[in-house]
Backbone as CSV, one residue per row, in Angstrom:
resi,resn,N_x,N_y,N_z,CA_x,CA_y,CA_z,C_x,C_y,C_z
1,UNK,44.098,-11.280,52.046,43.723,-10.126,51.531,44.397,-9.853,49.884
2,UNK,45.577,-10.318,50.005,46.273,-10.207,48.666,45.743,-10.885,47.440
3,UNK,45.170,-12.038,48.090,44.550,-13.040,47.002,43.179,-12.391,46.480
4,UNK,42.521,-11.784,47.186,41.295,-11.079,46.902,41.558,-9.877,45.933
5,UNK,42.517,-9.335,46.435,42.964,-8.009,45.506,43.473,-8.393,44.163
6,UNK,44.192,-9.555,44.002,44.689,-10.000,42.861,43.617,-10.457,41.905
7,UNK,42.556,-11.241,42.520,41.530,-11.610,41.708,40.688,-10.536,41.203
8,UNK,40.419,-9.463,42.099,39.666,-8.343,41.352,40.399,-7.727,40.491
9,UNK,41.699,-7.550,40.598,42.657,-6.851,39.621,42.508,-7.558,38.231
10,UNK,42.616,-9.019,38.394,42.656,-9.896,37.279,41.124,-9.749,36.559
11,UNK,40.222,-9.712,37.117,38.875,-9.690,36.710,38.759,-8.402,36.015
12,UNK,39.030,-7.477,36.430,39.017,-5.939,35.818,39.852,-5.810,34.602
13,UNK,40.998,-6.454,34.599,41.985,-6.687,33.304,41.248,-7.250,32.371
14,UNK,40.623,-8.397,32.701,40.130,-9.199,31.690,38.833,-8.463,31.055
15,UNK,38.027,-7.844,31.762,36.868,-6.948,31.318,37.294,-5.781,30.377
16,UNK,38.384,-5.251,30.749,38.949,-4.144,29.957,39.560,-4.548,28.659
17,UNK,40.163,-5.848,28.903,40.811,-6.475,27.527,39.633,-6.734,26.502
18,UNK,38.724,-7.347,27.086,37.490,-7.548,26.165,36.970,-6.599,25.489
19,UNK,36.908,-5.514,26.131,36.536,-4.191,25.415,37.459,-3.768,24.185
20,UNK,38.569,-3.924,24.627,39.704,-3.242,23.628,39.619,-4.400,22.519
21,UNK,39.441,-5.582,22.625,39.538,-6.413,21.549,38.321,-6.289,20.537
22,UNK,37.062,-5.987,21.414,35.824,-5.824,20.526,36.022,-4.545,19.674
23,UNK,36.589,-3.371,20.065,36.705,-2.155,19.338,37.861,-2.642,18.312
24,UNK,38.924,-3.352,18.396,39.642,-3.396,17.392,39.299,-3.974,16.238
25,UNK,38.382,-4.980,16.545,37.720,-5.796,15.190,36.779,-5.048,14.761
26,UNK,36.095,-3.885,15.254,34.898,-3.307,14.661,35.387,-2.584,13.372
27,UNK,34.515,-2.290,12.505,34.729,-1.349,11.420,34.946,0.033,11.730
28,UNK,35.455,0.736,10.993,35.506,2.201,11.288,34.446,2.709,10.842
29,UNK,34.137,4.168,11.171,32.924,4.810,10.837,32.951,5.184,9.225
30,UNK,34.167,5.288,8.610,34.178,5.588,7.174,33.836,4.235,6.265
31,UNK,34.150,3.160,7.010,33.860,1.929,6.332,32.544,1.567,6.487
32,UNK,31.731,1.822,7.533,30.325,1.715,7.822,29.446,2.561,6.781
33,UNK,30.106,3.783,6.470,29.352,4.829,5.626,29.362,4.275,4.370
34,UNK,30.608,3.780,3.815,30.855,3.226,2.297,30.036,2.069,2.191
35,UNK,29.764,1.116,3.306,28.933,0.067,3.087,27.289,0.510,2.726
36,UNK,26.993,1.444,3.572,25.610,1.843,3.636,25.321,2.435,2.202
37,UNK,26.165,3.285,1.849,26.133,3.852,0.364,26.075,2.772,-0.740
38,UNK,26.804,1.960,-0.495,26.824,0.706,-1.598,25.712,0.154,-1.587
39,UNK,24.956,-0.249,-0.328,23.782,-0.979,-0.201,22.570,-0.235,-0.623
40,UNK,22.665,0.958,-0.409,21.527,1.901,-1.006,21.472,1.833,-2.673
41,UNK,22.506,1.788,-3.162,22.656,1.985,-4.567,22.134,0.437,-5.257
42,UNK,22.374,-0.476,-4.632,22.466,-1.950,-5.077,20.868,-2.156,-4.628
43,UNK,20.203,-2.894,-5.936,18.779,-3.297,-5.784,18.606,-4.364,-4.609
44,UNK,17.458,-4.559,-3.951,17.250,-5.455,-2.885,16.854,-6.794,-3.761
45,UNK,17.518,-7.920,-3.230,17.014,-9.112,-3.778,17.844,-9.469,-5.053
46,UNK,17.587,-10.590,-5.688,18.347,-11.020,-6.848,17.446,-10.873,-8.103
47,UNK,18.262,-10.834,-9.245,17.345,-10.777,-10.323,16.370,-9.666,-10.510
48,UNK,16.657,-8.437,-9.928,15.530,-7.400,-9.982,15.401,-6.905,-11.368
49,UNK,14.273,-7.009,-12.111,14.310,-6.613,-13.541,14.313,-4.992,-13.483
50,UNK,14.842,-4.457,-14.558,15.063,-2.948,-15.044,13.759,-2.378,-14.818
51,UNK,13.655,-1.163,-14.106,12.374,-0.269,-14.187,11.940,-0.076,-15.697
52,UNK,10.757,-0.211,-16.019,10.207,0.273,-17.398,10.380,1.779,-17.441
53,UNK,10.613,2.127,-18.590,10.638,3.428,-19.245,9.305,4.258,-18.928
54,UNK,9.169,5.142,-18.016,7.882,5.787,-17.576,7.800,7.088,-18.409
55,UNK,8.756,7.491,-19.289,8.661,8.626,-19.765,7.828,8.635,-21.016
56,UNK,7.082,9.655,-21.216,6.118,9.839,-22.235,6.801,9.930,-23.796
57,UNK,6.246,9.444,-24.728,6.766,9.672,-26.179,6.181,10.696,-26.788
58,UNK,5.064,11.353,-26.150,4.278,12.411,-26.904,4.646,13.840,-26.239
59,UNK,4.587,14.647,-27.026,4.655,16.047,-26.556,3.488,16.580,-25.780
60,UNK,3.663,17.696,-25.066,2.457,18.299,-24.181,1.543,18.676,-25.342
61,UNK,1.830,19.143,-26.266,0.990,19.773,-27.321,0.354,18.741,-27.929
62,UNK,0.878,17.672,-28.288,0.129,16.409,-28.970,-0.855,15.808,-27.936
63,UNK,-0.606,15.839,-26.665,-1.419,15.249,-25.523,-2.685,16.361,-25.426
64,UNK,-2.480,17.528,-25.394,-3.643,18.593,-25.551,-4.570,18.382,-26.660
65,UNK,-3.889,18.322,-27.897,-4.741,18.168,-28.969,-5.640,16.950,-28.976
66,UNK,-5.037,15.886,-28.586,-5.723,14.416,-28.308,-6.787,14.729,-27.411
67,UNK,-6.632,15.342,-26.228,-7.602,15.678,-25.190,-8.919,16.509,-25.769
68,UNK,-8.536,17.582,-26.553,-9.580,18.468,-27.159,-10.455,17.651,-28.298
69,UNK,-9.717,16.577,-28.884,-10.546,16.053,-29.897,-11.336,14.893,-29.057
70,UNK,-10.881,14.352,-28.045,-11.700,13.442,-27.343,-12.948,14.104,-26.549
71,UNK,-12.643,15.528,-26.333,-13.922,16.159,-25.568,-14.921,16.460,-26.466
72,UNK,-14.496,16.683,-27.885,-15.377,16.959,-28.917,-16.183,15.766,-29.376
73,UNK,-15.875,14.647,-29.094,-16.403,13.456,-29.526,-17.221,12.908,-28.276
74,UNK,-16.850,13.484,-27.196,-17.722,13.072,-25.799,-16.986,11.624,-25.249
75,UNK,-15.813,11.527,-25.448,-15.229,10.349,-24.912,-14.512,10.571,-23.606
76,UNK,-14.560,11.794,-23.089,-13.815,12.102,-21.919,-14.973,12.197,-20.722
77,UNK,-14.699,11.504,-19.755,-15.879,11.397,-18.739,-15.893,12.784,-17.771
78,UNK,-17.300,13.014,-17.420,-17.247,14.494,-16.753,-16.689,14.133,-15.282
79,UNK,-16.257,15.412,-14.694,-15.875,15.333,-13.433,-16.672,14.629,-12.461
80,UNK,-15.963,13.631,-11.669,-16.660,12.957,-10.572,-17.308,11.733,-11.351
81,UNK,-17.096,11.392,-12.514,-17.603,10.304,-13.016,-16.755,9.068,-12.900
82,UNK,-17.032,8.005,-12.770,-16.163,6.820,-12.689,-15.878,6.436,-13.982
83,UNK,-14.625,6.137,-14.328,-14.240,5.729,-15.662,-14.433,4.303,-16.071
84,UNK,-14.220,3.601,-14.847,-14.307,1.932,-15.109,-15.929,1.735,-15.347
85,UNK,-16.779,2.455,-14.989,-18.364,2.234,-15.147,-18.730,2.685,-16.457
86,UNK,-17.936,3.327,-17.390,-18.435,3.981,-18.610,-19.137,3.009,-19.553
87,UNK,-18.667,1.670,-19.722,-19.240,0.770,-20.553,-20.509,0.320,-20.010
88,UNK,-20.400,0.184,-18.519,-21.634,-0.606,-17.950,-22.755,0.376,-17.668
89,UNK,-23.915,0.065,-18.333,-24.975,1.084,-18.315,-26.084,0.353,-17.110
90,UNK,-26.520,1.197,-16.485,-27.441,0.788,-15.316,-28.849,0.604,-16.108
91,UNK,-29.503,-0.519,-15.658,-30.842,-0.818,-16.404,-31.805,-0.074,-15.354
92,UNK,-32.767,0.470,-16.182,-33.800,1.190,-15.378,-34.885,0.301,-14.933
93,UNK,-35.520,0.492,-13.770,-36.557,-0.404,-13.238,-37.792,-0.225,-14.172
94,UNK,-38.324,-1.589,-14.374,-39.559,-1.551,-15.180,-40.882,-1.136,-14.189
95,UNK,-40.590,-1.111,-12.906,-41.723,-0.971,-12.032,-41.646,0.557,-11.382
96,UNK,-42.884,1.042,-11.256,-42.926,2.411,-10.553,-42.714,2.161,-9.088
97,UNK,-42.687,3.165,-8.285,-42.407,3.197,-7.014,-43.590,2.614,-6.240
98,UNK,-44.809,3.043,-6.765,-46.073,2.426,-6.007,-46.131,0.950,-6.302
99,UNK,-45.684,0.285,-7.468,-45.654,-0.957,-7.557,-44.789,-1.709,-6.540
100,UNK,-43.584,-1.178,-6.427,-42.493,-1.802,-5.590,-43.084,-1.624,-4.317
101,UNK,-43.687,-0.667,-3.787,-44.076,-0.485,-2.381,-45.203,-1.759,-2.193
102,UNK,-46.115,-1.885,-3.166,-47.199,-2.744,-3.032,-46.632,-4.239,-3.051
103,UNK,-45.543,-4.398,-3.759,-44.818,-5.768,-3.826,-44.177,-6.079,-2.320
104,UNK,-43.415,-5.062,-1.954,-42.946,-5.304,-0.614,-44.001,-5.393,0.343
105,UNK,-45.148,-4.814,0.529,-46.162,-4.996,1.592,-46.664,-6.297,1.331
106,UNK,-46.826,-6.768,0.186,-47.276,-8.236,-0.057,-46.442,-9.273,0.561
107,UNK,-44.998,-8.922,0.140,-43.993,-9.861,0.773,-44.046,-10.014,2.244
108,UNK,-44.170,-8.844,2.888,-44.202,-8.690,4.354,-45.514,-9.601,4.795
109,UNK,-46.453,-9.433,4.390,-47.902,-10.257,4.788,-47.370,-11.703,4.640
110,UNK,-46.918,-12.002,3.565,-46.670,-13.543,3.244,-45.445,-14.016,4.025
111,UNK,-44.740,-13.173,4.542,-43.503,-13.682,5.252,-42.107,-13.879,4.552
112,UNK,-42.216,-13.449,3.444,-41.122,-13.609,2.494,-39.712,-12.664,2.855
113,UNK,-40.040,-11.810,3.700,-38.766,-10.845,3.988,-38.167,-11.375,5.193
114,UNK,-36.944,-11.005,5.384,-36.060,-11.279,6.521,-36.493,-10.251,7.815
115,UNK,-36.894,-10.841,8.719,-37.017,-9.891,9.837,-35.829,-9.234,10.366
116,UNK,-36.038,-8.078,11.108,-35.074,-7.222,11.363,-33.844,-7.756,12.413
117,UNK,-32.749,-7.777,12.229,-31.678,-8.256,12.983,-31.408,-9.723,12.829
118,UNK,-32.182,-10.313,11.873,-31.660,-11.932,11.559,-31.118,-11.936,10.214
119,UNK,-30.780,-10.857,9.500,-30.081,-10.920,8.068,-28.695,-11.142,8.288
120,UNK,-27.975,-10.872,7.270,-26.530,-10.995,7.428,-25.809,-9.894,8.381
121,UNK,-24.755,-10.545,8.848,-23.907,-9.816,10.028,-23.435,-8.524,9.267
122,UNK,-23.585,-7.384,9.832,-23.200,-6.148,9.539,-21.537,-6.048,9.308
123,UNK,-21.088,-5.346,8.519,-19.541,-5.353,8.214,-18.907,-4.784,9.484
124,UNK,-17.781,-5.383,9.719,-17.084,-4.653,11.039,-16.307,-3.608,10.572
125,UNK,-15.997,-2.550,11.294,-15.164,-1.552,10.891,-13.878,-1.585,11.443
C-alpha cells in the first residue's frame, strides 16, 4: 500500500512540476502586448514598397472649376451612364424589326437555329 501511495504522490508531483516549469518559461502579459503592438506597426512581408501619396495636389475650388468647365463642354457622363463605354458607340441595325422576324422565320424553316434545350449550358449561380 505504501508503494502505491508513493507512486501516486510522485506522479502528482511530476504533473504539478511540469505546469510550474511551463508557466515559468512563458512570456508575461506585458511582453505579449509589446510584441503585438510592434507587429501591428511593422509591414507584413519583406521589401514592402511605400504607399503612394494619395493626397490631391489641387484645391477643392480648382476641382469644382474644372468640373464646371467639363460640364459646359459635355465631357461629363450623365448619371447612370457607364464611363468606360463613352468611346464605344453602338452601331444601329440596318434591318427593321419586320425584316429580322422574317429572317428568323426563314432560319427556323431551314433548320439553321438551335433547338430549345440544346444550346450552350446556362450559367450556374
